[in-house]
BAZA-46816 format. One record per atom (N, C-alpha, C): residue number from 1; residue in three letters; chain; atom name; x, y, z. Coordinates in steps of 0.2 Angstrom, whole numbers. Layout:
# residues N
<r n="NUM" res="ala" chain="A" atom="CA" xx="X" yy="Y" zz="Z"/>
...
END
This chain:
# residues 107
<r n="1" res="unk" chain="A" atom="N" xx="733" yy="511" zz="736"/>
<r n="1" res="unk" chain="A" atom="CA" xx="727" yy="513" zz="733"/>
<r n="1" res="unk" chain="A" atom="C" xx="726" yy="510" zz="726"/>
<r n="2" res="unk" chain="A" atom="N" xx="721" yy="506" zz="725"/>
<r n="2" res="unk" chain="A" atom="CA" xx="720" yy="503" zz="719"/>
<r n="2" res="unk" chain="A" atom="C" xx="718" yy="508" zz="713"/>
<r n="3" res="unk" chain="A" atom="N" xx="718" yy="506" zz="707"/>
<r n="3" res="unk" chain="A" atom="CA" xx="716" yy="510" zz="701"/>
<r n="3" res="unk" chain="A" atom="C" xx="709" yy="513" zz="702"/>
<r n="4" res="unk" chain="A" atom="N" xx="704" yy="509" zz="704"/>
<r n="4" res="unk" chain="A" atom="CA" xx="697" yy="511" zz="705"/>
<r n="4" res="unk" chain="A" atom="C" xx="697" yy="517" zz="710"/>
<r n="5" res="unk" chain="A" atom="N" xx="700" yy="516" zz="716"/>
<r n="5" res="unk" chain="A" atom="CA" xx="700" yy="521" zz="721"/>
<r n="5" res="unk" chain="A" atom="C" xx="703" yy="527" zz="719"/>
<r n="6" res="unk" chain="A" atom="N" xx="709" yy="526" zz="715"/>
<r n="6" res="unk" chain="A" atom="CA" xx="712" yy="532" zz="713"/>
<r n="6" res="unk" chain="A" atom="C" xx="708" yy="536" zz="708"/>
<r n="7" res="unk" chain="A" atom="N" xx="705" yy="533" zz="703"/>
<r n="7" res="unk" chain="A" atom="CA" xx="700" yy="536" zz="699"/>
<r n="7" res="unk" chain="A" atom="C" xx="694" yy="539" zz="702"/>
<r n="8" res="unk" chain="A" atom="N" xx="691" yy="536" zz="707"/>
<r n="8" res="unk" chain="A" atom="CA" xx="686" yy="538" zz="711"/>
<r n="8" res="unk" chain="A" atom="C" xx="687" yy="544" zz="715"/>
<r n="9" res="unk" chain="A" atom="N" xx="693" yy="545" zz="718"/>
<r n="9" res="unk" chain="A" atom="CA" xx="695" yy="550" zz="721"/>
<r n="9" res="unk" chain="A" atom="C" xx="696" yy="556" zz="717"/>
<r n="10" res="unk" chain="A" atom="N" xx="699" yy="555" zz="711"/>
<r n="10" res="unk" chain="A" atom="CA" xx="700" yy="560" zz="706"/>
<r n="10" res="unk" chain="A" atom="C" xx="694" yy="563" zz="703"/>
<r n="11" res="unk" chain="A" atom="N" xx="689" yy="559" zz="702"/>
<r n="11" res="unk" chain="A" atom="CA" xx="682" yy="560" zz="700"/>
<r n="11" res="unk" chain="A" atom="C" xx="679" yy="565" zz="705"/>
<r n="12" res="unk" chain="A" atom="N" xx="680" yy="563" zz="712"/>
<r n="12" res="unk" chain="A" atom="CA" xx="676" yy="567" zz="717"/>
<r n="12" res="unk" chain="A" atom="C" xx="680" yy="574" zz="718"/>
<r n="13" res="unk" chain="A" atom="N" xx="686" yy="574" zz="717"/>
<r n="13" res="unk" chain="A" atom="CA" xx="690" yy="581" zz="717"/>
<r n="13" res="unk" chain="A" atom="C" xx="687" yy="585" zz="711"/>
<r n="14" res="unk" chain="A" atom="N" xx="686" yy="582" zz="706"/>
<r n="14" res="unk" chain="A" atom="CA" xx="683" yy="586" zz="700"/>
<r n="14" res="unk" chain="A" atom="C" xx="676" yy="587" zz="700"/>
<r n="15" res="unk" chain="A" atom="N" xx="673" yy="584" zz="705"/>
<r n="15" res="unk" chain="A" atom="CA" xx="665" yy="585" zz="706"/>
<r n="15" res="unk" chain="A" atom="C" xx="661" yy="582" zz="700"/>
<r n="16" res="unk" chain="A" atom="N" xx="664" yy="576" zz="698"/>
<r n="16" res="unk" chain="A" atom="CA" xx="660" yy="573" zz="692"/>
<r n="16" res="unk" chain="A" atom="C" xx="656" yy="567" zz="695"/>
<r n="17" res="unk" chain="A" atom="N" xx="651" yy="566" zz="691"/>
<r n="17" res="unk" chain="A" atom="CA" xx="646" yy="560" zz="692"/>
<r n="17" res="unk" chain="A" atom="C" xx="650" yy="554" zz="690"/>
<r n="18" res="unk" chain="A" atom="N" xx="647" yy="548" zz="691"/>
<r n="18" res="unk" chain="A" atom="CA" xx="650" yy="542" zz="689"/>
<r n="18" res="unk" chain="A" atom="C" xx="650" yy="541" zz="681"/>
<r n="19" res="unk" chain="A" atom="N" xx="646" yy="545" zz="678"/>
<r n="19" res="unk" chain="A" atom="CA" xx="646" yy="545" zz="670"/>
<r n="19" res="unk" chain="A" atom="C" xx="647" yy="552" zz="668"/>
<r n="20" res="unk" chain="A" atom="N" xx="652" yy="553" zz="664"/>
<r n="20" res="unk" chain="A" atom="CA" xx="654" yy="560" zz="662"/>
<r n="20" res="unk" chain="A" atom="C" xx="656" yy="560" zz="655"/>
<r n="21" res="unk" chain="A" atom="N" xx="655" yy="565" zz="651"/>
<r n="21" res="unk" chain="A" atom="CA" xx="658" yy="565" zz="644"/>
<r n="21" res="unk" chain="A" atom="C" xx="665" yy="568" zz="645"/>
<r n="22" res="unk" chain="A" atom="N" xx="669" yy="568" zz="639"/>
<r n="22" res="unk" chain="A" atom="CA" xx="675" yy="571" zz="639"/>
<r n="22" res="unk" chain="A" atom="C" xx="674" yy="579" zz="640"/>
<r n="23" res="unk" chain="A" atom="N" xx="669" yy="581" zz="637"/>
<r n="23" res="unk" chain="A" atom="CA" xx="667" yy="588" zz="637"/>
<r n="23" res="unk" chain="A" atom="C" xx="665" yy="590" zz="645"/>
<r n="24" res="unk" chain="A" atom="N" xx="662" yy="586" zz="648"/>
<r n="24" res="unk" chain="A" atom="CA" xx="660" yy="587" zz="655"/>
<r n="24" res="unk" chain="A" atom="C" xx="666" yy="588" zz="659"/>
<r n="25" res="unk" chain="A" atom="N" xx="671" yy="583" zz="658"/>
<r n="25" res="unk" chain="A" atom="CA" xx="677" yy="583" zz="662"/>
<r n="25" res="unk" chain="A" atom="C" xx="681" yy="589" zz="661"/>
<r n="26" res="unk" chain="A" atom="N" xx="682" yy="591" zz="655"/>
<r n="26" res="unk" chain="A" atom="CA" xx="686" yy="597" zz="653"/>
<r n="26" res="unk" chain="A" atom="C" xx="683" yy="604" zz="656"/>
<r n="27" res="unk" chain="A" atom="N" xx="676" yy="604" zz="655"/>
<r n="27" res="unk" chain="A" atom="CA" xx="672" yy="610" zz="658"/>
<r n="27" res="unk" chain="A" atom="C" xx="673" yy="611" zz="665"/>
<r n="28" res="unk" chain="A" atom="N" xx="672" yy="605" zz="669"/>
<r n="28" res="unk" chain="A" atom="CA" xx="673" yy="605" zz="676"/>
<r n="28" res="unk" chain="A" atom="C" xx="680" yy="607" zz="678"/>
<r n="29" res="unk" chain="A" atom="N" xx="685" yy="604" zz="675"/>
<r n="29" res="unk" chain="A" atom="CA" xx="692" yy="606" zz="676"/>
<r n="29" res="unk" chain="A" atom="C" xx="693" yy="613" zz="676"/>
<r n="30" res="unk" chain="A" atom="N" xx="691" yy="616" zz="670"/>
<r n="30" res="unk" chain="A" atom="CA" xx="692" yy="624" zz="669"/>
<r n="30" res="unk" chain="A" atom="C" xx="688" yy="628" zz="674"/>
<r n="31" res="unk" chain="A" atom="N" xx="682" yy="626" zz="676"/>
<r n="31" res="unk" chain="A" atom="CA" xx="678" yy="629" zz="681"/>
<r n="31" res="unk" chain="A" atom="C" xx="682" yy="629" zz="688"/>
<r n="32" res="unk" chain="A" atom="N" xx="684" yy="623" zz="690"/>
<r n="32" res="unk" chain="A" atom="CA" xx="687" yy="623" zz="696"/>
<r n="32" res="unk" chain="A" atom="C" xx="694" yy="627" zz="696"/>
<r n="33" res="unk" chain="A" atom="N" xx="698" yy="626" zz="691"/>
<r n="33" res="unk" chain="A" atom="CA" xx="704" yy="630" zz="691"/>
<r n="33" res="unk" chain="A" atom="C" xx="703" yy="638" zz="691"/>
<r n="34" res="unk" chain="A" atom="N" xx="697" yy="640" zz="688"/>
<r n="34" res="unk" chain="A" atom="CA" xx="696" yy="647" zz="689"/>
<r n="34" res="unk" chain="A" atom="C" xx="694" yy="649" zz="696"/>
<r n="35" res="unk" chain="A" atom="N" xx="690" yy="644" zz="699"/>
<r n="35" res="unk" chain="A" atom="CA" xx="688" yy="645" zz="706"/>
<r n="35" res="unk" chain="A" atom="C" xx="694" yy="645" zz="711"/>
<r n="36" res="unk" chain="A" atom="N" xx="699" yy="641" zz="710"/>
<r n="36" res="unk" chain="A" atom="CA" xx="705" yy="640" zz="715"/>
<r n="36" res="unk" chain="A" atom="C" xx="711" yy="642" zz="713"/>
<r n="37" res="unk" chain="A" atom="N" xx="712" yy="645" zz="707"/>
<r n="37" res="unk" chain="A" atom="CA" xx="719" yy="647" zz="705"/>
<r n="37" res="unk" chain="A" atom="C" xx="721" yy="653" zz="709"/>
<r n="38" res="unk" chain="A" atom="N" xx="727" yy="652" zz="712"/>
<r n="38" res="unk" chain="A" atom="CA" xx="730" yy="657" zz="717"/>
<r n="38" res="unk" chain="A" atom="C" xx="729" yy="664" zz="715"/>
<r n="39" res="unk" chain="A" atom="N" xx="729" yy="666" zz="708"/>
<r n="39" res="unk" chain="A" atom="CA" xx="729" yy="673" zz="706"/>
<r n="39" res="unk" chain="A" atom="C" xx="721" yy="675" zz="707"/>
<r n="40" res="unk" chain="A" atom="N" xx="717" yy="671" zz="707"/>
<r n="40" res="unk" chain="A" atom="CA" xx="709" yy="673" zz="707"/>
<r n="40" res="unk" chain="A" atom="C" xx="706" yy="671" zz="713"/>
<r n="41" res="unk" chain="A" atom="N" xx="709" yy="666" zz="717"/>
<r n="41" res="unk" chain="A" atom="CA" xx="705" yy="664" zz="723"/>
<r n="41" res="unk" chain="A" atom="C" xx="705" yy="669" zz="729"/>
<r n="42" res="unk" chain="A" atom="N" xx="700" yy="669" zz="733"/>
<r n="42" res="unk" chain="A" atom="CA" xx="699" yy="674" zz="738"/>
<r n="42" res="unk" chain="A" atom="C" xx="701" yy="670" zz="745"/>
<r n="43" res="unk" chain="A" atom="N" xx="703" yy="664" zz="745"/>
<r n="43" res="unk" chain="A" atom="CA" xx="705" yy="661" zz="751"/>
<r n="43" res="unk" chain="A" atom="C" xx="712" yy="662" zz="752"/>
<r n="44" res="unk" chain="A" atom="N" xx="715" yy="659" zz="757"/>
<r n="44" res="unk" chain="A" atom="CA" xx="722" yy="659" zz="759"/>
<r n="44" res="unk" chain="A" atom="C" xx="726" yy="656" zz="753"/>
<r n="45" res="unk" chain="A" atom="N" xx="731" yy="660" zz="751"/>
<r n="45" res="unk" chain="A" atom="CA" xx="735" yy="658" zz="745"/>
<r n="45" res="unk" chain="A" atom="C" xx="738" yy="651" zz="745"/>
<r n="46" res="unk" chain="A" atom="N" xx="740" yy="649" zz="751"/>
<r n="46" res="unk" chain="A" atom="CA" xx="743" yy="642" zz="752"/>
<r n="46" res="unk" chain="A" atom="C" xx="737" yy="637" zz="750"/>
<r n="47" res="unk" chain="A" atom="N" xx="731" yy="638" zz="753"/>
<r n="47" res="unk" chain="A" atom="CA" xx="726" yy="633" zz="752"/>
<r n="47" res="unk" chain="A" atom="C" xx="724" yy="633" zz="744"/>
<r n="48" res="unk" chain="A" atom="N" xx="724" yy="639" zz="741"/>
<r n="48" res="unk" chain="A" atom="CA" xx="722" yy="639" zz="734"/>
<r n="48" res="unk" chain="A" atom="C" xx="728" yy="636" zz="730"/>
<r n="49" res="unk" chain="A" atom="N" xx="734" yy="636" zz="732"/>
<r n="49" res="unk" chain="A" atom="CA" xx="739" yy="633" zz="728"/>
<r n="49" res="unk" chain="A" atom="C" xx="738" yy="625" zz="729"/>
<r n="50" res="unk" chain="A" atom="N" xx="737" yy="623" zz="735"/>
<r n="50" res="unk" chain="A" atom="CA" xx="736" yy="616" zz="736"/>
<r n="50" res="unk" chain="A" atom="C" xx="730" yy="613" zz="732"/>
<r n="51" res="unk" chain="A" atom="N" xx="725" yy="617" zz="733"/>
<r n="51" res="unk" chain="A" atom="CA" xx="719" yy="615" zz="729"/>
<r n="51" res="unk" chain="A" atom="C" xx="720" yy="614" zz="721"/>
<r n="52" res="unk" chain="A" atom="N" xx="723" yy="619" zz="719"/>
<r n="52" res="unk" chain="A" atom="CA" xx="725" yy="620" zz="712"/>
<r n="52" res="unk" chain="A" atom="C" xx="729" yy="613" zz="710"/>
<r n="53" res="unk" chain="A" atom="N" xx="734" yy="612" zz="714"/>
<r n="53" res="unk" chain="A" atom="CA" xx="738" yy="606" zz="712"/>
<r n="53" res="unk" chain="A" atom="C" xx="734" yy="600" zz="712"/>
<r n="54" res="unk" chain="A" atom="N" xx="730" yy="599" zz="717"/>
<r n="54" res="unk" chain="A" atom="CA" xx="725" yy="593" zz="718"/>
<r n="54" res="unk" chain="A" atom="C" xx="721" yy="593" zz="712"/>
<r n="55" res="unk" chain="A" atom="N" xx="718" yy="598" zz="710"/>
<r n="55" res="unk" chain="A" atom="CA" xx="714" yy="598" zz="704"/>
<r n="55" res="unk" chain="A" atom="C" xx="718" yy="596" zz="697"/>
<r n="56" res="unk" chain="A" atom="N" xx="723" yy="599" zz="696"/>
<r n="56" res="unk" chain="A" atom="CA" xx="728" yy="597" zz="691"/>
<r n="56" res="unk" chain="A" atom="C" xx="729" yy="590" zz="691"/>
<r n="57" res="unk" chain="A" atom="N" xx="731" yy="587" zz="697"/>
<r n="57" res="unk" chain="A" atom="CA" xx="733" yy="580" zz="697"/>
<r n="57" res="unk" chain="A" atom="C" xx="727" yy="575" zz="696"/>
<r n="58" res="unk" chain="A" atom="N" xx="721" yy="577" zz="698"/>
<r n="58" res="unk" chain="A" atom="CA" xx="715" yy="574" zz="697"/>
<r n="58" res="unk" chain="A" atom="C" xx="713" yy="573" zz="690"/>
<r n="59" res="unk" chain="A" atom="N" xx="714" yy="579" zz="687"/>
<r n="59" res="unk" chain="A" atom="CA" xx="713" yy="580" zz="679"/>
<r n="59" res="unk" chain="A" atom="C" xx="717" yy="575" zz="676"/>
<r n="60" res="unk" chain="A" atom="N" xx="724" yy="575" zz="677"/>
<r n="60" res="unk" chain="A" atom="CA" xx="729" yy="571" zz="674"/>
<r n="60" res="unk" chain="A" atom="C" xx="727" yy="563" zz="675"/>
<r n="61" res="unk" chain="A" atom="N" xx="725" yy="561" zz="681"/>
<r n="61" res="unk" chain="A" atom="CA" xx="723" yy="555" zz="682"/>
<r n="61" res="unk" chain="A" atom="C" xx="717" yy="553" zz="678"/>
<r n="62" res="unk" chain="A" atom="N" xx="712" yy="557" zz="678"/>
<r n="62" res="unk" chain="A" atom="CA" xx="706" yy="555" zz="674"/>
<r n="62" res="unk" chain="A" atom="C" xx="707" yy="555" zz="666"/>
<r n="63" res="unk" chain="A" atom="N" xx="711" yy="560" zz="664"/>
<r n="63" res="unk" chain="A" atom="CA" xx="713" yy="560" zz="657"/>
<r n="63" res="unk" chain="A" atom="C" xx="718" yy="554" zz="655"/>
<r n="64" res="unk" chain="A" atom="N" xx="722" yy="552" zz="659"/>
<r n="64" res="unk" chain="A" atom="CA" xx="726" yy="546" zz="658"/>
<r n="64" res="unk" chain="A" atom="C" xx="721" yy="540" zz="657"/>
<r n="65" res="unk" chain="A" atom="N" xx="716" yy="539" zz="662"/>
<r n="65" res="unk" chain="A" atom="CA" xx="712" yy="534" zz="661"/>
<r n="65" res="unk" chain="A" atom="C" xx="708" yy="534" zz="654"/>
<r n="66" res="unk" chain="A" atom="N" xx="705" yy="540" zz="653"/>
<r n="66" res="unk" chain="A" atom="CA" xx="702" yy="541" zz="646"/>
<r n="66" res="unk" chain="A" atom="C" xx="706" yy="539" zz="640"/>
<r n="67" res="unk" chain="A" atom="N" xx="712" yy="541" zz="640"/>
<r n="67" res="unk" chain="A" atom="CA" xx="717" yy="540" zz="635"/>
<r n="67" res="unk" chain="A" atom="C" xx="718" yy="533" zz="634"/>
<r n="68" res="unk" chain="A" atom="N" xx="718" yy="529" zz="639"/>
<r n="68" res="unk" chain="A" atom="CA" xx="720" yy="522" zz="639"/>
<r n="68" res="unk" chain="A" atom="C" xx="713" yy="517" zz="639"/>
<r n="69" res="unk" chain="A" atom="N" xx="708" yy="520" zz="639"/>
<r n="69" res="unk" chain="A" atom="CA" xx="701" yy="516" zz="640"/>
<r n="69" res="unk" chain="A" atom="C" xx="699" yy="514" zz="633"/>
<r n="70" res="unk" chain="A" atom="N" xx="697" yy="508" zz="632"/>
<r n="70" res="unk" chain="A" atom="CA" xx="695" yy="505" zz="626"/>
<r n="70" res="unk" chain="A" atom="C" xx="687" yy="507" zz="625"/>
<r n="71" res="unk" chain="A" atom="N" xx="686" yy="510" zz="620"/>
<r n="71" res="unk" chain="A" atom="CA" xx="679" yy="512" zz="619"/>
<r n="71" res="unk" chain="A" atom="C" xx="675" yy="507" zz="615"/>
<r n="72" res="unk" chain="A" atom="N" xx="669" yy="505" zz="616"/>
<r n="72" res="unk" chain="A" atom="CA" xx="666" yy="500" zz="612"/>
<r n="72" res="unk" chain="A" atom="C" xx="661" yy="504" zz="607"/>
<r n="73" res="unk" chain="A" atom="N" xx="662" yy="501" zz="601"/>
<r n="73" res="unk" chain="A" atom="CA" xx="658" yy="504" zz="596"/>
<r n="73" res="unk" chain="A" atom="C" xx="653" yy="498" zz="593"/>
<r n="74" res="unk" chain="A" atom="N" xx="651" yy="494" zz="598"/>
<r n="74" res="unk" chain="A" atom="CA" xx="646" yy="489" zz="596"/>
<r n="74" res="unk" chain="A" atom="C" xx="639" yy="492" zz="596"/>
<r n="75" res="unk" chain="A" atom="N" xx="635" yy="488" zz="592"/>
<r n="75" res="unk" chain="A" atom="CA" xx="628" yy="491" zz="592"/>
<r n="75" res="unk" chain="A" atom="C" xx="625" yy="491" zz="598"/>
<r n="76" res="unk" chain="A" atom="N" xx="626" yy="486" zz="603"/>
<r n="76" res="unk" chain="A" atom="CA" xx="622" yy="486" zz="609"/>
<r n="76" res="unk" chain="A" atom="C" xx="625" yy="493" zz="613"/>
<r n="77" res="unk" chain="A" atom="N" xx="631" yy="494" zz="613"/>
<r n="77" res="unk" chain="A" atom="CA" xx="633" yy="500" zz="617"/>
<r n="77" res="unk" chain="A" atom="C" xx="631" yy="506" zz="614"/>
<r n="78" res="unk" chain="A" atom="N" xx="631" yy="507" zz="608"/>
<r n="78" res="unk" chain="A" atom="CA" xx="629" yy="513" zz="605"/>
<r n="78" res="unk" chain="A" atom="C" xx="622" yy="515" zz="606"/>
<r n="79" res="unk" chain="A" atom="N" xx="618" yy="509" zz="605"/>
<r n="79" res="unk" chain="A" atom="CA" xx="610" yy="510" zz="606"/>
<r n="79" res="unk" chain="A" atom="C" xx="608" yy="512" zz="613"/>
<r n="80" res="unk" chain="A" atom="N" xx="613" yy="511" zz="618"/>
<r n="80" res="unk" chain="A" atom="CA" xx="612" yy="514" zz="625"/>
<r n="80" res="unk" chain="A" atom="C" xx="611" yy="521" zz="625"/>
<r n="81" res="unk" chain="A" atom="N" xx="613" yy="525" zz="620"/>
<r n="81" res="unk" chain="A" atom="CA" xx="613" yy="532" zz="620"/>
<r n="81" res="unk" chain="A" atom="C" xx="609" yy="535" zz="614"/>
<r n="82" res="unk" chain="A" atom="N" xx="605" yy="532" zz="611"/>
<r n="82" res="unk" chain="A" atom="CA" xx="600" yy="535" zz="606"/>
<r n="82" res="unk" chain="A" atom="C" xx="596" yy="540" zz="609"/>
<r n="83" res="unk" chain="A" atom="N" xx="593" yy="544" zz="605"/>
<r n="83" res="unk" chain="A" atom="CA" xx="589" yy="550" zz="607"/>
<r n="83" res="unk" chain="A" atom="C" xx="582" yy="547" zz="609"/>
<r n="84" res="unk" chain="A" atom="N" xx="578" yy="550" zz="612"/>
<r n="84" res="unk" chain="A" atom="CA" xx="571" yy="548" zz="614"/>
<r n="84" res="unk" chain="A" atom="C" xx="567" yy="547" zz="607"/>
<r n="85" res="unk" chain="A" atom="N" xx="568" yy="552" zz="603"/>
<r n="85" res="unk" chain="A" atom="CA" xx="565" yy="552" zz="596"/>
<r n="85" res="unk" chain="A" atom="C" xx="567" yy="545" zz="592"/>
<r n="86" res="unk" chain="A" atom="N" xx="573" yy="544" zz="592"/>
<r n="86" res="unk" chain="A" atom="CA" xx="575" yy="538" zz="589"/>
<r n="86" res="unk" chain="A" atom="C" xx="573" yy="532" zz="592"/>
<r n="87" res="unk" chain="A" atom="N" xx="572" yy="532" zz="599"/>
<r n="87" res="unk" chain="A" atom="CA" xx="570" yy="526" zz="602"/>
<r n="87" res="unk" chain="A" atom="C" xx="562" yy="525" zz="600"/>
<r n="88" res="unk" chain="A" atom="N" xx="558" yy="530" zz="600"/>
<r n="88" res="unk" chain="A" atom="CA" xx="551" yy="530" zz="599"/>
<r n="88" res="unk" chain="A" atom="C" xx="550" yy="528" zz="592"/>
<r n="89" res="unk" chain="A" atom="N" xx="554" yy="530" zz="587"/>
<r n="89" res="unk" chain="A" atom="CA" xx="554" yy="528" zz="580"/>
<r n="89" res="unk" chain="A" atom="C" xx="555" yy="521" zz="579"/>
<r n="90" res="unk" chain="A" atom="N" xx="560" yy="518" zz="582"/>
<r n="90" res="unk" chain="A" atom="CA" xx="562" yy="511" zz="582"/>
<r n="90" res="unk" chain="A" atom="C" xx="557" yy="507" zz="585"/>
<r n="91" res="unk" chain="A" atom="N" xx="553" yy="509" zz="590"/>
<r n="91" res="unk" chain="A" atom="CA" xx="548" yy="505" zz="594"/>
<r n="91" res="unk" chain="A" atom="C" xx="542" yy="505" zz="590"/>
<r n="92" res="unk" chain="A" atom="N" xx="540" yy="511" zz="587"/>
<r n="92" res="unk" chain="A" atom="CA" xx="533" yy="512" zz="585"/>
<r n="92" res="unk" chain="A" atom="C" xx="533" yy="514" zz="577"/>
<r n="93" res="unk" chain="A" atom="N" xx="538" yy="516" zz="574"/>
<r n="93" res="unk" chain="A" atom="CA" xx="538" yy="518" zz="567"/>
<r n="93" res="unk" chain="A" atom="C" xx="532" yy="522" zz="565"/>
<r n="94" res="unk" chain="A" atom="N" xx="529" yy="519" zz="560"/>
<r n="94" res="unk" chain="A" atom="CA" xx="523" yy="523" zz="557"/>
<r n="94" res="unk" chain="A" atom="C" xx="517" yy="520" zz="559"/>
<r n="95" res="unk" chain="A" atom="N" xx="517" yy="517" zz="565"/>
<r n="95" res="unk" chain="A" atom="CA" xx="510" yy="515" zz="568"/>
<r n="95" res="unk" chain="A" atom="C" xx="505" yy="521" zz="568"/>
<r n="96" res="unk" chain="A" atom="N" xx="499" yy="520" zz="566"/>
<r n="96" res="unk" chain="A" atom="CA" xx="495" yy="525" zz="565"/>
<r n="96" res="unk" chain="A" atom="C" xx="492" yy="528" zz="572"/>
<r n="97" res="unk" chain="A" atom="N" xx="493" yy="524" zz="577"/>
<r n="97" res="unk" chain="A" atom="CA" xx="491" yy="526" zz="584"/>
<r n="97" res="unk" chain="A" atom="C" xx="497" yy="529" zz="588"/>
<r n="98" res="unk" chain="A" atom="N" xx="503" yy="526" zz="588"/>
<r n="98" res="unk" chain="A" atom="CA" xx="508" yy="527" zz="592"/>
<r n="98" res="unk" chain="A" atom="C" xx="514" yy="531" zz="588"/>
<r n="99" res="unk" chain="A" atom="N" xx="515" yy="529" zz="582"/>
<r n="99" res="unk" chain="A" atom="CA" xx="520" yy="532" zz="578"/>
<r n="99" res="unk" chain="A" atom="C" xx="519" yy="539" zz="575"/>
<r n="100" res="unk" chain="A" atom="N" xx="524" yy="541" zz="572"/>
<r n="100" res="unk" chain="A" atom="CA" xx="524" yy="547" zz="568"/>
<r n="100" res="unk" chain="A" atom="C" xx="521" yy="546" zz="561"/>
<r n="101" res="unk" chain="A" atom="N" xx="515" yy="545" zz="561"/>
<r n="101" res="unk" chain="A" atom="CA" xx="511" yy="543" zz="556"/>
<r n="101" res="unk" chain="A" atom="C" xx="511" yy="547" zz="550"/>
<r n="102" res="unk" chain="A" atom="N" xx="512" yy="554" zz="551"/>
<r n="102" res="unk" chain="A" atom="CA" xx="512" yy="559" zz="546"/>
<r n="102" res="unk" chain="A" atom="C" xx="519" yy="561" zz="544"/>
<r n="103" res="unk" chain="A" atom="N" xx="524" yy="559" zz="548"/>
<r n="103" res="unk" chain="A" atom="CA" xx="531" yy="561" zz="546"/>
<r n="103" res="unk" chain="A" atom="C" xx="533" yy="557" zz="541"/>
<r n="104" res="unk" chain="A" atom="N" xx="539" yy="559" zz="537"/>
<r n="104" res="unk" chain="A" atom="CA" xx="542" yy="555" zz="532"/>
<r n="104" res="unk" chain="A" atom="C" xx="545" yy="549" zz="535"/>
<r n="105" res="unk" chain="A" atom="N" xx="546" yy="544" zz="531"/>
<r n="105" res="unk" chain="A" atom="CA" xx="549" yy="538" zz="534"/>
<r n="105" res="unk" chain="A" atom="C" xx="556" yy="539" zz="536"/>
<r n="106" res="unk" chain="A" atom="N" xx="558" yy="537" zz="542"/>
<r n="106" res="unk" chain="A" atom="CA" xx="565" yy="538" zz="544"/>
<r n="106" res="unk" chain="A" atom="C" xx="569" yy="531" zz="543"/>
<r n="107" res="unk" chain="A" atom="N" xx="576" yy="532" zz="543"/>
<r n="107" res="unk" chain="A" atom="CA" xx="580" yy="526" zz="542"/>
<r n="107" res="unk" chain="A" atom="C" xx="580" yy="522" zz="549"/>
END
């Protein structure tokens, strides 16, 4: 199995979308462990143990990828994630019709 397939399988086990924040990953991991931990699970104990091990291994795979992934701090990459307000301001600024004409000038 290639790296992409390994990460995709781990992502699916953790029920993550193709895009996730580190917070999303950790939150989902904790939720799934609460659901499947053998001390809390209402299913067959053996199934719960297997599922818990699967979740832990998937989390380790995803975290290993995240720890070794190179993040881009380029302007182009960062601007992909600006807020709707910031986008609108950059686009229309103080335009009297479309912009925030009465707001204070923003950077």
